[in-house]
Backbone as ProteinMPNN parsed JSONL, in Angstrom:
{"seq_chain_A": "XXXXXXXXXXXXXXXXXXXXXXXXXXXXXXXXXXXXXXXXXXXXXXXXXXXXXXXXXXXXXXXXXXXXXXXXXXXXXXXXXXXXXXXXXXXXXXXXXXXXXXXXXXXXXXXXXXXXXXXXXXXXXXXXXXXXXXXXXXXXXXXX", "coords_chain_A": {"N_chain_A": [[-11.838, 50.346, 84.475], [-12.947, 48.101, 82.319], [-12.01, 44.692, 82.488], [-11.956, 43.236, 79.877], [-11.361, 45.709, 78.04], [-9.052, 46.294, 78.969], [-7.335, 44.279, 78.38], [-7.308, 43.838, 75.753], [-5.368, 44.269, 73.568], [-3.868, 42.297, 74.314], [-5.354, 40.123, 73.068], [-5.304, 37.429, 70.743], [-2.388, 37.198, 70.828], [0.207, 34.931, 72.426], [0.055, 33.454, 75.451], [2.775, 33.85, 77.313], [3.691, 32.861, 79.526], [2.763, 32.524, 83.247], [2.314, 33.888, 86.157], [2.347, 33.649, 89.675], [1.094, 35.004, 93.01], [1.289, 34.154, 96.167], [0.303, 34.488, 99.748], [2.036, 32.885, 102.238], [1.612, 31.381, 105.26], [3.082, 29.982, 108.404], [1.206, 27.266, 109.068], [-1.336, 27.289, 107.905], [-3.109, 26.93, 104.876], [-1.69, 27.947, 101.817], [-2.511, 31.105, 100.408], [-4.156, 32.618, 97.599], [-2.906, 35.479, 95.973], [-2.86, 37.356, 94.067], [-2.183, 37.349, 90.79], [-0.28, 37.166, 87.579], [-0.241, 37.828, 84.095], [1.741, 37.075, 81.136], [1.983, 38.227, 77.969], [4.025, 37.867, 75.579], [6.146, 40.754, 75.912], [4.519, 42.399, 77.545], [3.129, 42.64, 81.079], [0.106, 41.405, 82.409], [-1.688, 42.297, 85.477], [-3.532, 40.756, 88.067], [-6.023, 41.397, 90.36], [-7.58, 41.915, 93.62], [-9.801, 44.591, 93.99], [-9.24, 47.534, 94.948], [-12.265, 48.778, 96.045], [-14.975, 47.821, 97.066], [-16.185, 44.916, 95.287], [-14.518, 44.799, 92.731], [-12.801, 43.507, 90.115], [-9.23, 44.192, 89.438], [-7.5, 44.61, 86.648], [-4.45, 45.355, 85.406], [-1.535, 46.625, 83.707], [1.426, 45.698, 84.304], [4.522, 45.166, 86.081], [5.631, 41.694, 87.052], [5.099, 40.873, 90.736], [7.248, 40.473, 93.552], [8.821, 38.477, 95.814], [8.071, 38.771, 99.463], [8.831, 39.543, 102.495], [6.521, 39.406, 105.446], [7.018, 39.589, 108.052], [5.931, 38.802, 111.268], [3.395, 38.09, 110.124], [3.605, 36.462, 107.979], [4.445, 35.46, 104.599], [4.857, 36.764, 101.366], [4.84, 35.1, 98.334], [6.302, 34.419, 95.195], [5.616, 32.875, 92.17], [5.97, 30.529, 89.347], [3.087, 29.53, 87.636], [1.913, 26.297, 87.976], [0.92, 22.755, 87.694], [-2.165, 22.596, 89.451], [-2.719, 24.927, 89.402], [-4.885, 27.466, 87.867], [-4.238, 29.078, 85.685], [-2.062, 27.967, 84.426], [-2.726, 26.135, 82.99], [-3.311, 27.365, 80.56], [-0.977, 28.423, 79.547], [1.105, 28.792, 76.747], [-0.805, 28.695, 74.74], [-3.133, 30.711, 72.42], [-4.679, 33.676, 73.249], [-8.006, 33.97, 72.76], [-10.293, 35.324, 73.449], [-11.872, 38.043, 75.541], [-14.474, 38.019, 78.139], [-16.211, 39.909, 79.794], [-17.219, 39.239, 83.326], [-19.87, 39.958, 85.741], [-21.336, 41.037, 88.73], [-24.19, 39.236, 90.194], [-27.362, 40.73, 89.552], [-26.427, 43.191, 89.968], [-24.474, 44.549, 88.251], [-22.183, 45.325, 88.405], [-18.677, 45.39, 87.275], [-16.941, 42.218, 88.155], [-15.403, 40.205, 87.317], [-13.571, 38.434, 85.151], [-13.742, 36.107, 81.932], [-11.292, 34.541, 80.259], [-10.9, 33.422, 77.381], [-8.96, 30.972, 75.693], [-7.04, 28.931, 73.202], [-7.773, 26.12, 73.799], [-8.92, 26.096, 76.208], [-10.573, 28.106, 79.134], [-10.054, 30.411, 81.277], [-11.306, 31.892, 84.103], [-11.947, 34.052, 86.426], [-12.684, 36.341, 89.508], [-13.035, 39.036, 91.437], [-14.525, 38.267, 94.463], [-16.183, 38.839, 97.27], [-13.862, 40.156, 98.382], [-11.991, 38.445, 97.878], [-9.562, 37.048, 95.675], [-10.873, 34.877, 93.268], [-10.118, 31.937, 91.023], [-10.747, 29.985, 88.268], [-10.364, 26.846, 85.945], [-12.152, 26.83, 83.218], [-15.911, 27.494, 84.448], [-16.681, 29.775, 87.041], [-17.22, 28.44, 90.502], [-20.531, 27.658, 91.546], [-20.926, 29.363, 94.19], [-19.654, 31.66, 93.84], [-20.795, 34.493, 92.527], [-21.355, 35.215, 89.796], [-21.964, 36.618, 86.513], [-22.427, 36.514, 82.968], [-22.427, 38.919, 80.394]], "CA_chain_A": [[-11.721, 50.269, 83.239], [-13.372, 46.733, 82.517], [-11.046, 43.738, 82.12], [-11.961, 43.167, 78.442], [-10.625, 46.69, 77.529], [-7.053, 46.62, 79.338], [-6.645, 42.734, 77.754], [-7.818, 43.789, 74.107], [-4.346, 44.298, 72.944], [-3.484, 40.8, 74.223], [-6.215, 39.03, 72.118], [-4.617, 36.898, 69.355], [-1.241, 36.926, 71.356], [0.338, 33.569, 73.068], [0.41, 33.41, 76.869], [4.099, 33.121, 77.518], [4.016, 32.721, 81.276], [1.688, 32.856, 84.339], [3.162, 33.705, 87.487], [1.151, 33.559, 90.665], [1.706, 35.529, 94.288], [1.071, 33.374, 97.568], [0.164, 34.514, 101.206], [2.115, 31.938, 103.13], [1.852, 31.55, 106.512], [2.7, 28.482, 108.933], [0.11, 26.393, 109.666], [-2.193, 27.54, 106.947], [-3.094, 26.693, 103.476], [-1.564, 29.075, 100.921], [-3.956, 31.594, 99.823], [-4.164, 33.344, 96.181], [-3.193, 37.1, 96.249], [-2.605, 37.66, 92.628], [-1.373, 36.383, 89.616], [0.313, 38.085, 86.103], [-0.099, 36.681, 82.512], [2.708, 37.772, 80.121], [2.174, 37.909, 76.984], [5.581, 39.047, 75.03], [6.72, 41.792, 77.043], [3.735, 42.976, 78.581], [2.394, 41.483, 81.695], [-1.148, 42.162, 82.99], [-1.642, 41.743, 87.016], [-4.995, 40.619, 88.45], [-5.624, 41.923, 91.942], [-8.811, 42.285, 94.037], [-9.94, 45.88, 93.798], [-9.219, 48.582, 96.027], [-13.204, 49.298, 96.739], [-16.15, 47.133, 96.648], [-15.69, 43.86, 94.432], [-14.39, 45.281, 91.339], [-11.494, 43.306, 89.952], [-8.589, 45.435, 89.207], [-6.444, 44.208, 85.734], [-3.698, 46.43, 84.924], [-0.365, 46.268, 83.339], [2.495, 45.957, 85.32], [5.707, 44.172, 86.097], [5.349, 40.769, 87.854], [5.828, 41.13, 91.717], [8.29, 39.8, 93.772], [8.743, 37.856, 97.287], [8.229, 39.725, 100.414], [8.727, 38.697, 104.151], [5.734, 40.379, 106.232], [7.58, 39.437, 109.448], [4.587, 37.783, 111.806], [2.073, 37.886, 109.248], [4.281, 35.196, 106.886], [5.417, 36.046, 103.355], [4.517, 36.817, 99.992], [5.85, 34.369, 97.52], [5.804, 34.668, 93.863], [5.847, 31.233, 91.625], [5.327, 30.288, 88.242], [2.006, 29.075, 87.79], [2.169, 25.065, 87.572], [0.053, 21.933, 88.369], [-3.184, 22.977, 89.77], [-3.073, 26.581, 89.014], [-6.086, 27.425, 86.49], [-3.481, 29.754, 84.753], [-0.809, 27.053, 83.988], [-3.593, 25.158, 81.555], [-3.516, 28.313, 79.271], [0.524, 29.177, 79.126], [1.448, 28.357, 75.627], [-1.776, 29.066, 74.113], [-3.444, 31.991, 72.149], [-5.745, 34.372, 73.96], [-9.093, 34.35, 71.47], [-11.729, 36.34, 73.403], [-12.317, 38.252, 76.806], [-15.899, 38.358, 78.517], [-16.321, 40.399, 81.316], [-18.156, 38.92, 84.483], [-21.106, 40.824, 86.541], [-22.241, 40.571, 90.216], [-25.709, 39.194, 89.865], [-28.264, 41.912, 88.951], [-25.99, 44.83, 90.243], [-23.946, 44.798, 87.251], [-20.536, 45.478, 88.813], [-17.775, 44.204, 86.677], [-16.197, 41.696, 89.134], [-14.443, 39.336, 86.854], [-13.374, 38.104, 83.527], [-13.575, 34.705, 81.526], [-10.321, 34.642, 79.088], [-10.696, 32.435, 76.277], [-7.609, 30.68, 75.153], [-7.495, 27.975, 72.508], [-8.486, 24.997, 74.23], [-9.356, 26.4, 77.637], [-10.96, 28.945, 79.591], [-9.885, 30.782, 82.508], [-12.218, 32.342, 84.804], [-11.277, 35.012, 87.572], [-13.154, 37.108, 89.867], [-12.97, 39.834, 92.997], [-15.915, 37.907, 95.132], [-16.201, 38.963, 98.707], [-12.779, 40.52, 98.683], [-10.851, 37.453, 97.734], [-9.447, 36.675, 94.405], [-11.142, 33.276, 92.761], [-9.926, 31.693, 89.892], [-10.715, 28.487, 87.651], [-10.606, 26.65, 84.621], [-13.624, 26.924, 83.18], [-16.356, 28.5, 84.923], [-16.323, 29.964, 88.687], [-18.31, 27.952, 91.073], [-21.914, 28.84, 91.931], [-21.005, 30.3, 95.363], [-19.152, 33.008, 93.444], [-22.124, 34.947, 91.904], [-21.056, 36.449, 88.291], [-22.926, 36.346, 85.323], [-21.728, 36.705, 81.817], [-23.505, 39.587, 79.837]], "C_chain_A": [[-12.065, 48.671, 83.448], [-12.367, 45.815, 81.585], [-10.789, 43.456, 80.243], [-11.298, 44.19, 77.665], [-9.301, 46.68, 77.623], [-6.607, 45.188, 78.538], [-6.891, 43.021, 76.142], [-6.424, 43.668, 73.399], [-3.642, 42.95, 73.321], [-4.076, 39.823, 73.36], [-5.55, 38.669, 71.064], [-3.084, 36.889, 69.768], [-1.251, 35.69, 72.087], [0.865, 33.985, 74.282], [1.781, 32.673, 76.777], [4.398, 32.502, 78.696], [2.904, 33.201, 81.856], [2.48, 32.899, 85.646], [2.098, 34.173, 88.802], [1.853, 34.083, 92.214], [0.954, 34.577, 95.206], [0.995, 34.146, 98.478], [0.503, 32.971, 101.495], [2.639, 32.311, 104.536], [1.967, 30.145, 107.467], [1.344, 28.151, 109.794], [-1.093, 26.668, 109.164], [-2.275, 27.211, 105.483], [-2.603, 28.387, 103.286], [-2.399, 29.968, 100.234], [-3.442, 32.774, 98.527], [-4.148, 34.828, 96.744], [-3.399, 37.623, 95.204], [-2.221, 37.212, 91.633], [-0.947, 37.422, 88.408], [0.187, 36.868, 85.061], [0.549, 37.666, 81.899], [2.439, 37.301, 78.79], [3.055, 38.81, 75.781], [6.076, 39.625, 76.154], [6.107, 42.317, 78.011], [2.797, 41.653, 79.633], [1.015, 42.242, 82.413], [-1.289, 41.292, 84.514], [-3.121, 41.756, 86.981], [-5.049, 40.88, 89.937], [-7.128, 41.972, 92.264], [-9.005, 43.57, 94.216], [-9.972, 46.58, 94.829], [-10.771, 49.076, 96.771], [-14.218, 48.36, 96.026], [-15.373, 45.681, 95.95], [-15.616, 44.371, 93.011], [-12.969, 44.448, 91.147], [-10.5, 44.345, 89.182], [-7.622, 44.494, 87.875], [-5.726, 45.321, 85.162], [-2.24, 45.957, 84.445], [0.671, 46.792, 83.92], [3.541, 44.761, 85.644], [5.295, 43.095, 87.218], [5.831, 40.984, 89.303], [6.787, 40.082, 92.22], [7.862, 38.874, 95.235], [8.81, 39.042, 98.138], [7.941, 39.14, 102.013], [7.757, 40.006, 104.497], [6.14, 39.826, 107.679], [6.777, 38.376, 110.298], [3.733, 37.345, 111.327], [2.472, 36.912, 107.974], [4.868, 36.184, 105.824], [4.708, 36.068, 102.133], [5.409, 36.235, 99.292], [5.232, 34.421, 95.932], [6.189, 33.417, 92.94], [5.597, 31.162, 90.601], [4.401, 29.497, 88.663], [2.286, 27.472, 87.339], [1.043, 24.195, 88.292], [-1.336, 22.388, 88.343], [-3.763, 24.039, 89.473], [-3.727, 26.656, 87.693], [-5.073, 28.147, 85.619], [-2.295, 28.852, 83.77], [-1.539, 26.449, 82.902], [-3.157, 26.102, 80.258], [-1.75, 28.41, 78.725], [0.766, 28.016, 77.795], [0.529, 28.722, 74.221], [-2.309, 30.544, 73.627], [-4.56, 32.574, 72.736], [-7.044, 34.511, 72.554], [-9.97, 35.345, 71.868], [-11.096, 36.679, 75.077], [-13.705, 38.622, 77.001], [-15.378, 38.771, 79.879], [-17.46, 39.602, 81.907], [-18.754, 40.108, 85.478], [-21.407, 40.252, 87.664], [-23.423, 40.713, 90.034], [-26.524, 39.944, 89.201], [-27.697, 43.055, 89.372], [-25.055, 45.5, 88.919], [-22.495, 45.533, 87.351], [-19.662, 44.618, 88.198], [-16.74, 43.703, 87.605], [-15.312, 40.727, 88.623], [-14.104, 39.419, 85.323], [-13.458, 36.764, 83.09], [-12.55, 35.013, 80.101], [-10.682, 33.353, 78.554], [-9.534, 32.223, 75.368], [-8.154, 29.616, 74.003], [-8.13, 26.919, 72.513], [-8.658, 25.018, 75.631], [-9.924, 27.76, 78.106], [-10.712, 29.23, 80.714], [-10.486, 32.123, 82.848], [-11.595, 32.837, 86.015], [-12.334, 35.848, 87.957], [-12.776, 37.673, 91.42], [-14.457, 39.516, 93.625], [-15.415, 37.855, 96.707], [-14.851, 39.289, 99.28], [-11.665, 39.831, 98.782], [-10.525, 37.22, 96.17], [-9.929, 35.191, 93.995], [-11.16, 33.143, 91.382], [-10.462, 30.286, 89.371], [-10.52, 28.212, 85.843], [-12.196, 26.357, 84.259], [-14.866, 27.973, 83.968], [-16.422, 28.586, 86.501], [-17.597, 28.701, 89.52], [-19.191, 28.689, 91.662], [-21.806, 29.626, 92.823], [-20.502, 31.636, 95.016], [-20.113, 33.611, 92.244], [-21.745, 35.982, 90.668], [-22.072, 35.741, 87.357], [-22.155, 37.245, 84.274], [-22.782, 37.784, 80.832], [-23.297, 39.47, 78.193]], "O_chain_A": [[-11.652, 48.024, 84.411], [-12.012, 46.03, 80.426], [-9.742, 43.488, 79.596], [-10.666, 43.827, 76.673], [-8.493, 46.948, 76.734], [-5.455, 45.125, 78.11], [-6.517, 42.131, 75.378], [-6.415, 42.807, 72.52], [-2.795, 42.544, 72.525], [-3.468, 38.835, 72.949], [-5.136, 39.572, 70.337], [-2.399, 36.484, 68.83], [-2.327, 35.215, 72.45], [1.867, 34.695, 74.374], [2.022, 31.525, 76.401], [5.303, 31.678, 78.826], [2.145, 34.03, 81.353], [3.186, 31.978, 86.056], [1.194, 35.001, 88.689], [2.953, 33.657, 92.568], [-0.163, 34.255, 94.802], [1.852, 34.996, 98.238], [-0.236, 32.026, 101.218], [3.534, 33.064, 104.919], [1.099, 29.28, 107.351], [0.762, 28.636, 110.764], [-2.054, 26.351, 109.864], [-1.187, 27.284, 104.911], [-2.815, 29.422, 103.918], [-3.083, 29.456, 99.347], [-2.515, 33.578, 98.626], [-4.911, 35.332, 97.568], [-4.234, 38.527, 95.24], [-1.671, 36.15, 91.925], [-1.423, 38.556, 88.467], [0.38, 35.652, 85.099], [0.225, 38.853, 81.951], [2.626, 36.128, 78.469], [2.854, 39.921, 75.292], [6.379, 39.049, 77.199], [6.607, 42.684, 79.074], [2.224, 40.592, 79.388], [0.971, 43.396, 82.84], [-1.087, 40.091, 84.696], [-3.838, 42.426, 86.238], [-4.103, 40.559, 90.656], [-7.926, 42.062, 91.331], [-8.027, 43.947, 94.862], [-10.766, 46.276, 95.72], [-10.718, 49.655, 97.856], [-14.312, 48.154, 94.816], [-14.173, 45.451, 96.1], [-16.578, 44.344, 92.243], [-12.055, 44.676, 91.94], [-10.941, 45.203, 88.418], [-6.979, 43.567, 88.366], [-6.307, 46.171, 84.489], [-1.839, 44.868, 84.856], [0.907, 47.99, 84.08], [3.292, 43.573, 85.436], [4.69, 43.488, 88.215], [7.019, 41.303, 89.347], [7.114, 39.073, 91.596], [6.698, 38.682, 95.585], [9.377, 40.088, 97.822], [7.005, 38.472, 102.453], [7.934, 41.164, 104.12], [5.174, 39.682, 108.429], [6.936, 37.179, 110.062], [3.142, 36.353, 111.753], [1.656, 36.671, 107.085], [5.489, 37.235, 105.979], [3.856, 35.192, 101.984], [6.599, 36.541, 99.368], [4.05, 34.452, 95.59], [7.332, 33.009, 93.146], [4.626, 31.9, 90.438], [4.497, 28.818, 89.686], [2.915, 27.357, 86.287], [0.357, 24.632, 89.216], [-1.798, 22.603, 87.222], [-4.967, 24.223, 89.293], [-3.331, 26.116, 86.659], [-5.104, 27.636, 84.5], [-1.857, 29.144, 82.657], [-0.927, 26.249, 81.853], [-2.753, 25.656, 79.185], [-1.461, 28.456, 77.53], [0.645, 26.792, 77.846], [0.932, 28.944, 73.079], [-1.997, 31.52, 74.309], [-5.56, 31.856, 72.725], [-6.818, 35.146, 71.524], [-10.445, 36.156, 71.072], [-10.268, 36.015, 75.701], [-14.225, 39.425, 76.226], [-14.578, 38.304, 80.689], [-18.465, 39.3, 81.264], [-18.06, 41.041, 85.882], [-21.732, 39.065, 87.711], [-23.96, 41.789, 89.772], [-26.398, 39.809, 87.984], [-28.375, 44.07, 89.21], [-24.977, 46.704, 88.677], [-21.907, 46.159, 86.47], [-19.675, 43.399, 88.371], [-15.784, 44.41, 87.92], [-14.422, 40.332, 89.376], [-14.36, 40.329, 84.535], [-13.2, 36.008, 84.026], [-12.963, 35.592, 79.096], [-10.749, 32.33, 79.236], [-9.16, 33.009, 74.498], [-9.355, 29.41, 73.827], [-8.916, 26.574, 71.631], [-8.544, 23.966, 76.259], [-9.685, 28.663, 77.304], [-11.08, 28.375, 81.52], [-10.331, 33.172, 82.223], [-10.777, 32.143, 86.62], [-13.057, 36.242, 87.042], [-12.351, 36.983, 92.346], [-15.419, 40.253, 93.412], [-14.571, 37.117, 97.217], [-14.546, 38.89, 100.404], [-10.642, 40.143, 99.393], [-11.522, 37.244, 95.449], [-9.256, 34.281, 94.48], [-11.836, 33.813, 90.601], [-10.584, 29.428, 90.246], [-10.529, 28.992, 84.891], [-13.095, 25.815, 84.903], [-14.651, 29.184, 84.02], [-16.238, 27.577, 87.183], [-18.634, 28.295, 88.994], [-19.07, 29.81, 92.157], [-22.402, 30.695, 92.688], [-20.789, 32.632, 95.681], [-20.083, 33.125, 91.114], [-21.839, 37.21, 90.652], [-22.723, 34.7, 87.45], [-21.507, 38.271, 84.483], [-23.914, 37.37, 80.584], [-24.116, 39.98, 77.429]]}, "name": "protein", "num_of_chains": 1, "seq": "XXXXXXXXXXXXXXXXXXXXXXXXXXXXXXXXXXXXXXXXXXXXXXXXXXXXXXXXXXXXXXXXXXXXXXXXXXXXXXXXXXXXXXXXXXXXXXXXXXXXXXXXXXXXXXXXXXXXXXXXXXXXXXXXXXXXXXXXXXXXXXXX"}
């Protein structure tokens, strides 16, 4: 299902909080695994898709921390500072635009327009990418 369809009921609602799950491994930079946007009592999870490069956006509870032994750990933190989602907390969601891969037309992301900021997210090369405004050109998306 397209992100715009999943998020349709959130349009017009205020973003109450954003939480981010990071993969933390000693000696490496933390890497983004997934994140959740919460509007009232509903949280939407943003994940790398199970097959190919298709962003999954689903209604689900926020995740929790997990120890992965020698592979590090997963930490869930509130979005803060440089996290793109932090800039949208407290603002109303105005619109959701689906993003597609180049000319193939696969739905690989979304651009969420809030009152004063846009949050873009995509599943590109099996990694979750996000940004305030547009995604970097290296992430090959287009809006229809």
